[in-house]
MIPAPA-901489 format. One line per field, with one value per residue: x, y, z of N, C-alpha, C in turn; residue in one letter. Coordinates in nm, 4 decimals, always signed. Example, Ala and Ser with C-alpha at 12.3 -4.5 7.8 and 13.67 -1.06 7.14 Angstrom:
2
n.c1 = [+1.3190 / +1.2850]
n.c2 = [-0.5690 / -0.2250]
n.c3 = [+0.7800 / +0.7080]
ca.c1 = [+1.2300 / +1.3670]
ca.c2 = [-0.4500 / -0.1060]
ca.c3 = [+0.7800 / +0.7140]
c.c1 = [+1.3200 / +1.2900]
c.c2 = [-0.3300 / +0.0030]
c.c3 = [+0.7800 / +0.7870]
res = [A / S]
***
This chain:
77
n.c1 = [+0.1085 / +0.1819 / +0.3957 / +0.5238 / +0.7007 / +0.5630 / +0.4670 / +0.6748 / +0.9539 / +0.9446 / +0.6540 / +0.6009 / +0.8018 / +0.7173 / +0.4581 / +0.5367 / +0.6760 / +0.3967 / +0.2810 / +0.4459 / +0.4152 / +0.1605 / +0.0949 / +0.2492 / +0.3190 / +0.2224 / +0.2298 / +0.0270 / -0.1779 / -0.3401 / -0.2775 / -0.0287 / +0.1019 / +0.3065 / +0.0900 / -0.0923 / -0.3199 / -0.3680 / -0.7328 / -0.9439 / -0.9990 / -0.8381 / -0.8975 / -0.8262 / -0.7122 / -0.6548 / -0.4792 / -0.4237 / -0.5399 / -0.8237 / -0.8817 / -1.0342 / -0.9213 / -0.9857 / -0.7675 / -0.4949 / -0.4966 / -0.2565 / -0.1172 / -0.1293 / -0.0897 / -0.0704 / +0.2308 / +0.1014 / -0.0665 / +0.0689 / +0.1965 / +0.0073 / -0.1109 / +0.1023 / +0.1524 / -0.1233 / -0.0848 / +0.0877 / +0.3410 / +0.4674 / +0.6630]
n.c2 = [-0.1310 / +0.1515 / +0.1174 / +0.3697 / +0.5993 / +0.8552 / +0.8955 / +0.8866 / +0.8458 / +0.8054 / +0.7577 / +0.4768 / +0.3262 / +0.3426 / +0.2156 / -0.0368 / -0.1741 / -0.1711 / -0.3283 / -0.5164 / -0.6082 / -0.6782 / -0.9180 / -1.0679 / -1.3780 / -1.4411 / -1.5200 / -1.6900 / -1.5728 / -1.7943 / -2.1268 / -2.0932 / -2.1290 / -2.0256 / -1.9180 / -1.7001 / -1.4921 / -1.2428 / -1.1487 / -0.9303 / -0.5871 / -0.5303 / -0.8051 / -1.1003 / -1.4253 / -1.7487 / -2.0082 / -2.2936 / -2.3428 / -2.2126 / -1.9878 / -1.6433 / -1.3293 / -0.9404 / -0.7220 / -0.4943 / -0.2686 / -0.3477 / -0.4970 / -0.7895 / -0.6586 / -0.4012 / -0.1828 / -0.0183 / -0.1653 / -0.3689 / -0.2751 / -0.1875 / -0.4472 / -0.5749 / -0.3264 / -0.4478 / -0.7163 / -0.6835 / -0.6907 / -0.4095 / -0.2843]
n.c3 = [+0.0097 / +0.0767 / -0.0991 / -0.2577 / -0.3309 / -0.2420 / -0.0212 / +0.1884 / +0.3790 / +0.6785 / +0.7092 / +0.5768 / +0.6879 / +0.9694 / +0.9089 / +0.8451 / +1.0418 / +1.1968 / +1.0386 / +1.1086 / +1.4146 / +1.3846 / +1.2452 / +1.3484 / +1.5420 / +1.9392 / +2.2571 / +2.4374 / +2.7006 / +2.8226 / +2.7392 / +2.7412 / +2.4900 / +2.1991 / +2.0291 / +1.9750 / +1.7909 / +1.6080 / +1.4952 / +1.4538 / +1.4750 / +1.7884 / +1.8553 / +1.9755 / +1.9127 / +1.9968 / +1.8239 / +1.9171 / +2.2030 / +2.1074 / +2.2618 / +2.3333 / +2.3504 / +2.4409 / +2.3563 / +2.3316 / +1.9973 / +1.8458 / +1.9168 / +2.2004 / +2.4538 / +2.6477 / +2.7491 / +2.9344 / +3.0512 / +3.1011 / +3.3396 / +3.5464 / +3.5592 / +3.7053 / +3.9090 / +4.0460 / +4.1052 / +4.3037 / +4.2757 / +4.1781 / +4.3420]
ca.c1 = [-0.0074 / +0.2850 / +0.5117 / +0.5825 / +0.7610 / +0.4848 / +0.4245 / +0.7378 / +1.0198 / +0.9152 / +0.5545 / +0.6479 / +0.8935 / +0.6292 / +0.3380 / +0.6252 / +0.6646 / +0.3075 / +0.2135 / +0.4912 / +0.3743 / +0.0055 / +0.1010 / +0.3757 / +0.2335 / +0.2528 / +0.2490 / -0.1363 / -0.1593 / -0.4046 / -0.2250 / +0.1394 / +0.1807 / +0.2895 / -0.0039 / -0.2189 / -0.2954 / -0.4602 / -0.8548 / -1.0281 / -0.9353 / -0.8445 / -0.9511 / -0.6888 / -0.7392 / -0.4889 / -0.4899 / -0.3849 / -0.6548 / -0.9299 / -0.9099 / -1.0207 / -0.8876 / -0.8884 / -0.5985 / -0.4566 / -0.5157 / -0.1686 / +0.0003 / -0.2439 / -0.1142 / +0.0777 / +0.3164 / +0.0584 / -0.1979 / +0.1515 / +0.2981 / -0.1223 / -0.1258 / +0.2230 / +0.0916 / -0.2290 / -0.0317 / +0.1911 / +0.4941 / +0.5030 / +0.7849]
ca.c2 = [-0.0133 / +0.2501 / +0.1446 / +0.4718 / +0.7125 / +0.9758 / +0.9061 / +0.9875 / +0.7390 / +0.7640 / +0.6525 / +0.4050 / +0.2602 / +0.3231 / +0.1101 / -0.1256 / -0.1879 / -0.1639 / -0.4566 / -0.6773 / -0.6175 / -0.7166 / -1.0502 / -1.1680 / -1.4702 / -1.4041 / -1.5855 / -1.7096 / -1.6150 / -1.9153 / -2.1851 / -2.0340 / -2.1500 / -1.8969 / -1.9288 / -1.5974 / -1.4281 / -1.1207 / -1.1640 / -0.8421 / -0.4757 / -0.5761 / -0.9167 / -1.1852 / -1.5552 / -1.8700 / -2.1136 / -2.4236 / -2.3561 / -2.1239 / -1.8543 / -1.5217 / -1.2255 / -0.8296 / -0.6585 / -0.3323 / -0.2826 / -0.4133 / -0.5933 / -0.8134 / -0.6133 / -0.2718 / -0.0804 / +0.0769 / -0.2575 / -0.4626 / -0.1827 / -0.2248 / -0.5869 / -0.5784 / -0.3027 / -0.5193 / -0.8222 / -0.6841 / -0.6605 / -0.2868 / -0.2334]
ca.c3 = [-0.0209 / +0.1074 / -0.1141 / -0.3034 / -0.2407 / -0.2602 / +0.1362 / +0.2669 / +0.4427 / +0.7915 / +0.7317 / +0.5334 / +0.7909 / +1.0685 / +0.8416 / +0.8165 / +1.1764 / +1.2359 / +0.9854 / +1.1920 / +1.5206 / +1.3858 / +1.1715 / +1.4072 / +1.6735 / +2.0506 / +2.3773 / +2.4715 / +2.8635 / +2.8592 / +2.7887 / +2.7071 / +2.3294 / +2.1067 / +1.8759 / +1.9513 / +1.6316 / +1.5589 / +1.4378 / +1.3906 / +1.5596 / +1.9683 / +1.9258 / +1.9295 / +1.9308 / +2.0325 / +1.7352 / +2.0128 / +2.2846 / +2.0925 / +2.4078 / +2.2625 / +2.4734 / +2.3978 / +2.3975 / +2.2284 / +1.8320 / +1.7244 / +2.0038 / +2.2448 / +2.5649 / +2.6191 / +2.8290 / +3.0464 / +3.1124 / +3.2031 / +3.4465 / +3.5826 / +3.6098 / +3.8133 / +4.0919 / +4.0956 / +4.1595 / +4.4122 / +4.1759 / +4.1604 / +4.4633]
c.c1 = [+0.0946 / +0.3960 / +0.5963 / +0.6382 / +0.7159 / +0.4627 / +0.5169 / +0.8590 / +0.9758 / +0.7935 / +0.5603 / +0.6775 / +0.7739 / +0.4949 / +0.4125 / +0.6240 / +0.5247 / +0.2833 / +0.3062 / +0.4185 / +0.2184 / +0.0023 / +0.2082 / +0.2745 / +0.2584 / +0.2305 / +0.1034 / -0.1490 / -0.2623 / -0.3355 / -0.0737 / +0.2207 / +0.2157 / +0.2078 / -0.1360 / -0.1758 / -0.4009 / -0.6231 / -0.9092 / -0.9492 / -0.9781 / -0.8988 / -0.8512 / -0.7516 / -0.6201 / -0.5674 / -0.5095 / -0.5565 / -0.8011 / -0.9595 / -0.9279 / -1.0120 / -0.9097 / -0.7830 / -0.6369 / -0.4660 / -0.4072 / -0.0875 / -0.1411 / -0.1980 / -0.0271 / +0.1403 / +0.2402 / -0.0485 / -0.0839 / +0.1714 / +0.1728 / -0.1253 / +0.0198 / +0.2217 / -0.0512 / -0.1821 / +0.0336 / +0.3363 / +0.5192 / +0.6162 / +0.9229]
c.c2 = [+0.1074 / +0.1871 / +0.2106 / +0.5418 / +0.8348 / +0.9832 / +0.8893 / +0.8223 / +0.6953 / +0.6947 / +0.5285 / +0.3263 / +0.2195 / +0.2492 / -0.0114 / -0.2268 / -0.2014 / -0.2815 / -0.5503 / -0.7240 / -0.6628 / -0.9079 / -1.1255 / -1.2654 / -1.4387 / -1.5040 / -1.6140 / -1.7081 / -1.7247 / -2.0227 / -2.2025 / -2.0501 / -2.0295 / -1.9199 / -1.7999 / -1.5120 / -1.3437 / -1.1532 / -1.0732 / -0.7465 / -0.5312 / -0.6688 / -1.0277 / -1.2983 / -1.6552 / -1.9499 / -2.2980 / -2.4110 / -2.2768 / -2.0308 / -1.7301 / -1.4082 / -1.1082 / -0.7838 / -0.5163 / -0.3954 / -0.3487 / -0.5328 / -0.6815 / -0.7052 / -0.4733 / -0.2593 / -0.0882 / -0.0696 / -0.3335 / -0.4312 / -0.1855 / -0.3304 / -0.5888 / -0.4878 / -0.4069 / -0.6442 / -0.8431 / -0.6179 / -0.5400 / -0.2039 / -0.2180]
c.c3 = [-0.0140 / +0.0306 / -0.2250 / -0.2641 / -0.1929 / -0.0942 / +0.2314 / +0.3486 / +0.6075 / +0.8237 / +0.6604 / +0.6287 / +0.9179 / +1.0346 / +0.8693 / +0.9537 / +1.2077 / +1.1891 / +1.0570 / +1.2783 / +1.4965 / +1.3423 / +1.2550 / +1.5191 / +1.8324 / +2.1526 / +2.4143 / +2.6503 / +2.9169 / +2.9056 / +2.7582 / +2.6127 / +2.2306 / +1.9470 / +1.9302 / +1.8318 / +1.6405 / +1.4773 / +1.3562 / +1.4816 / +1.7113 / +1.9752 / +1.8974 / +2.0242 / +1.9353 / +1.9474 / +1.7976 / +2.0788 / +2.2441 / +2.2200 / +2.3300 / +2.3659 / +2.3504 / +2.4536 / +2.3162 / +2.1009 / +1.7712 / +1.8022 / +2.1199 / +2.4445 / +2.5264 / +2.7476 / +2.9821 / +3.1217 / +3.1840 / +3.3194 / +3.5168 / +3.6386 / +3.7516 / +3.9576 / +4.1329 / +4.1570 / +4.3190 / +4.4083 / +4.1791 / +4.2832 / +4.3477]
res = [X / X / X / X / X / X / X / X / X / X / X / X / X / X / X / X / X / X / X / X / X / X / X / X / X / X / X / X / X / X / X / X / X / X / X / X / X / X / X / X / X / X / X / X / X / X / X / X / X / X / X / X / X / X / X / X / X / X / X / X / X / X / X / X / X / X / X / X / X / X / X / X / X / X / X / X / X]
***
């Protein structure tokens, strides 16, 4: 989509990095296997155990979500 010089290098590189995050497989929080894949905007599904979770738009978790989880579990010290 952005493979033409019309859009500029920074935008093309940002688009490429975003697509790399979207297409890669992530670790499932339920079964622990690296089979979690994005099926639609902020919806992720594990191909192994079939678990469906809501997450961030381009990754299953965000930095803010991980830090909040650490605080909730008591490891934020």
